[in-house]
C-alpha positions, -999 to 999 in steps of 0.1 A, spaced: -443 -130 425 -415 -108 413 -386 -122 427 -355 -96 434 -317 -98 446 -317 -69 471 -346 -45 475 -336 -12 487 -366 11 511 -365 47 503 -351 66 473 -339 99 491 -299 102 497 -300 71 520 -314 46 494 -297 60 466 -261 55 483 -273 22 491 -281 15 457 -246 25 442 -226 8 471 -245 -27 460 -242 -23 425 -203 -20 432 -205 -52 451 -221 -70 425 -254 -73 435 -288 -62 418 -307 -35 438 -348 -27 429 -350 6 452 -390 14 463 -393 53 465 -426 59 486 -430 96 468 -431 107 432 -396 113 429 -359 100 440 -348 129 463 -364 116 497 -373 145 523 -353 175 504 -382 189 487 -404 191 521 -376 216 545 -387 251 552 -378 273 521 -347 288 541 -329 257 549 -294 257 536 -271 223 536 -246 225 573 -219 214 551 -205 234 518 -208 213 484 -180 203 485 -185 176 513 -220 171 510 -215 148 474 -226 109 475 -199 85 462 -186 89 425 -209 120 419 -196 155 429 -218 178 438 -215 210 410 -212 249 412 -190 267 436 -177 240 462 -174 264 490 -213 275 489 -242 264 512 -265 245 486 -299 248 493 -328 223 491 -337 225 455 -301 220 448 -298 187 466 -331 177 447 -312 181 414 -284 168 426 -304 138 439 -325 133 406 -295 136 383 -278 113 405 -307 89 405 -306 91 369 -273 82 366 -272 50 383 -289 26 364 -307 11 385 -345 3 387 -361 28 405 -394 25 407 -414 59 427 -448 57 439 -442 25 458 -446 29 494 -435 -8 509 -464 -14 544 -446 -46 557 -418 -72 554 -416 -100 564 -390 -135 570 -397 -157 541 -372 -188 544 -337 -179 534 -352 -143 521 -381 -120 530 -414 -111 516 -421 -69 508 -456 -57 504 -467 -29 489 -495 -3 496 -523 -16 473 -513 -49 479 -483 -58 452 -459 -81 467 -423 -90 461 -392 -114 472 -360 -102 480 -329 -125 490 -322 -92 512 -330 -57 525 -318 -26 529 -339 2 554 -332 33 541 -363 52 546 -351 79 567 -364 95 595 -385 127 580 -419 111 582 -417 101 620 -415 136 634 -411 137 669 -437 149 693 -423 155 731 -447 148 758 -453 184 765 -482 192 795 -509 202 779 -496 195 745 -528 174 738 -553 202 744 -534 232 736 -556 256 720 -534 274 691 -517 263 665 -492 235 671 -468 227 641 -437 203 631 -410 217 621 -415 192 597 -442 210 583 -428 247 587 -424 268 552 -420 303 558 -425 330 584 -452 347 563 -478 327 575 -471 340 611 -468 377 606 -481 395 639 -489 367 660 -471 350 696 -454 325 685 -434 299 708 -404 278 693 -394 242 707 -365 230 706 -325 237 709 -308 226 679 -299 237 643 -333 240 626 -348 256 659 -325 282 658 -329 293 625 -369 290 624 -368 310 657 -344 335 640 -364 342 612 -400 341 627 -389 366 648 -381 393 622 -424 390 616 -433 378 649 -427 379 684 -411 348 691 -399 332 719 -371 297 718 -381 273 744 -348 252 759 -346 226 786 -307 240 783 -288 271 770 -286 267 735 -249 255 725 -229 265 700 -201 257 672 -185 287 651 -191 274 611 -154 285 608 -124 274 625 -86 291 615 -98 304 580 -122 269 573 -152 254 573 -155 228 604 -162 201 582 -128 206 565 -112 197 603 -135 172 608 -123 154 581 -88 159 582 -90 150 621 -112 118 615 -138 131 637 -162 124 608 -154 92 605 -146 80 643 -169 48 646 -185 63 680 -220 51 669 -215 15 682 -210 32 725 -239 56 723 -271 45 736 -289 78 723 -276 102 698 -262 129 713 -272 170 710 -256 184 679 -241 218 685 -259 249 663 -234 257 633 -234 296 635 -209 320 615 -221 344 647 -256 359 635 -275 330 654 -256 340 685 -259 377 676 -297 368 672 -306 354 706 -280 377 726 -302 409 712 -335 388 719 -343 383 683 -355 359 695 -358 355 733 -348 325 749 -364 311 777 -359 277 799 -383 258 790 -427 265 800 -442 241 828 -468 235 809 -499 240 781 -532 258 794 -560 263 770 -539 292 744 -519 299 771 -480 286 787 -467 288 819 -434 299 819 -408 284 844 -413 313 866 -446 313 867 -459 343 842 -487 328 815 -495 342 782 -518 334 754 -496 321 727 -508 318 687 -486 285 673 -463 267 692 -435 250 665 -416 218 674 -385 218 662 -378 181 685 -358 161 657 -371 129 642 -370 88 653 -364 62 623 -397 62 603 -394 19 601 -433 8 605 -428 -15 579 -403 -40 602 -428 -41 628 -440 -74 624 -401 -85 618 -390 -99 646 -363 -87 660 -353 -61 635 -366 -34 660 -367 -31 700 -395 -21 717 -397 16 709 -391 12 676 -358 21 670 -335 -6 650 -317 -30 663 -284 -28 650 -245 -31 646 -228 -8 628 -262 -11 604 -263 -48 602 -296 -64 619 -280 -91 646 -318 -110 644 -317 -110 603 -282 -111 582 -299 -100 550 -314 -67 565 -293 -37 566 -302 -1 574 -285 29 560 -291 63 564 -296 61 611 -284 88 628 -250 76 644 -254 44 628 -216 44 625 -203 81 632 -206 117 633 -214 119 596 -237 88 592 -274 104 582 -254 131 558 -249 135 523 -217 135 530 -211 104 550 -237 74 543 -219 66 517 -193 53 534 -220 32 560 -239 19 523 -207 7 513 -202 -14 546 -237 -27 544 -236 -35 506 -200 -54 510 -213 -78 542 -249 -84 522 -228 -95 493 -212 -118 517 -241 -128 535 -259 -136 500 -225 -158 490 -222 -177 517 -261 -185 511 
């Protein structure tokens, strides 16, 4: 069996930030990425997506995001950036290596791979993100809905829905963006449990992220105070608020239930719907930790404090939503949490 110092599970932004921090802490990480490239979920997002933060606020530690620092990069630019970042790390990154289980093994761990491979690691960093576990809410009638059901994770462009009747469920950035562009090609409704909350993208001539950074709100350690990640307002330069005000898409309270291929709205009205798009978020994608006692709670969420596992000192998490702060699962903030995790693991391994 191969023996490594630290196994980093996931080769996206969180795993690459973790690898960078581990090297700086004097450790030798091995990055295990399930897909064919070290770019995480970025190759799979919908075509029109742009980052919510400008390029100047969207870099991992050690490598600035090139080009116009005030632009909002597209996913293909992020893929190119992460690929370059991985190449510069000079760290062992193995693609096509899906981890199926992590088990305690003496003072360390055994990492099992798809296909039967195994390796032992003194420490493990779980950095596999959440894109692989899209959340499907328990909507009445969803399982027997006669139309198309698609999570935002599988949505690419409005062309496939031209001329159709579409309902988008959700009130976050992705839900509003997807609904607004669908409304140009189809008759689209945004169904939400409460009115959409907007945040201005620019304040006093500066991008919101400038103020989040300047005031310290971006890094404030509020994550440990939250039982559940709070909903985020929709960042808007005015376009999306105007689109909803104009009814393109129209916003309605959440429907009562689905019945065959029909939606029963809150006011009792019924209509046929061709497609339902669930922009309902994601959950941490950590199935490989299910057999590691104490690593996850009963719902499959990680048990941690600032990314440190209380049950396993050699296990760390990086890239969780609100792991420590507002920016923990973003390009601009994951490096800070990765640095803390790497320093803790270095101290643990030195004591061990």
